[in-house]
C-alpha angles and dihedrals in degrees: 000000000000092000091051092049092050091049090054092049096046105032093153143330113255121219119231112266093226134036102187146021121230130201115199120215143136129348094238124182125211113175108300092348127090120196123197105151143027118219128196111201115208089216089063090050090053091052093047091049089051092051091051092048092048092048093052094046093046090049091055093048094046095048090050086057090054103265124141111274114266094003084134088077091060089054093043091056087072102027100053099051092045090047090055092047091048091048091054095045092049091050093049093047093048094045103042093152090065093060111019104039126111112301093011127138108220102162113024106097092191092066129060120261102040123142088243096058098094089156088070089064134260121123130143128215095218091053088051090053092051095045093041091050090055091048092047091050091052090045091051090050089052096048099034094240117144108252096224091048089055093045092054092047090050100046100086092041092049091054090047091052090051091052092051092045092056090069085070088067088055092054091047094046090229142128093031124155140244122309114280141179093208115128091246094055116143121246114226126188108259093233092058108128092217093066110104115244119260099033119132118252111264094033112156125220137207108270095228090171089062093046090054093045091054093044093048095047090050087050091053089056091048093048093048089051093047091048089067088066111081093217088073095074131098092060095307094118090054088050090056088050091055092049094045096047094040093051093051094044092054089061099042093043091052093062098041117108102198115119116275139160111262121213119187090343097309131099115249092246090054088056089047090051091051089050090052091052092048091047090051091052091048091051090051091050096046095043091050086088089074116086131182128020121334113254125242115317087246126080117243112291095020132093142114136266093260093059107017125229129309114242100186145356088265093068106107125191118234104217096173123115114276116253116267115261096189114134115227121217090247092053091047092051092049091049092050092049091050091051091055 
């Protein structure tokens, strides 16, 4: 009875009817380019919202560790652009048939289908992680923040950003899974080019975007809980993030039906997920040599006016609440009597 009632309530998940908003103007000409409209893609808004959420959460976590307020923005100025570049490069490399096949246009920006046209879609999370890691490392060098301190502070926010970004796939009606008759199957427009040939109209598909959203949000809760335990410092929390995200992605990637390069029977993103899990395990093993609390978030010799500089790796930051300096009436009376 309960199962039947639930089926009637959640018969399927509809997809949004639109994925963008377009403003017509012009046309304007700039060199070889002609502009006649401005389009806002909802996928881009989801990604931007995720970046903002991750920045705010990382800021709060870094400042609690003793870092200068909003120093995360200085690091993000390098990490975010390199993450976007890395995401595009990884997608192009893992989908060469999209850009380098017969009749393709890989290099001419003035025509559709070039490797530069990121606005046409095509970014990859693992490429973003690689590019963003390089940018974060450079940003940490610039600001004096310890890289692993930043990575641990970032981990929950990064997973939250990935959850928010997945709603963009819902708007685009893309990257869905195999056909299903489950009551939470995803509705896809029948003219969608990603639907395999031969399927009956009205076929529902696994909402892999939703599976990943739920998994990632649950991961945020787990990471925030683990971060309260001091053992998850020195990059260990980021290692747990890699293992958590990689494990989930192996499952969701295995039921997706979008085109992908296959190596030894596995999609490239499955291999990337396995690599993330292995890297997380390696980080845990290597960083096990560190014991005790992590030092200041700054490397030796660096700091900020509010905290001073760090002279050595033995300088630890006391992040506990300062002792109360309130004077009780009894203490005041005793002090007055003593003065007399």
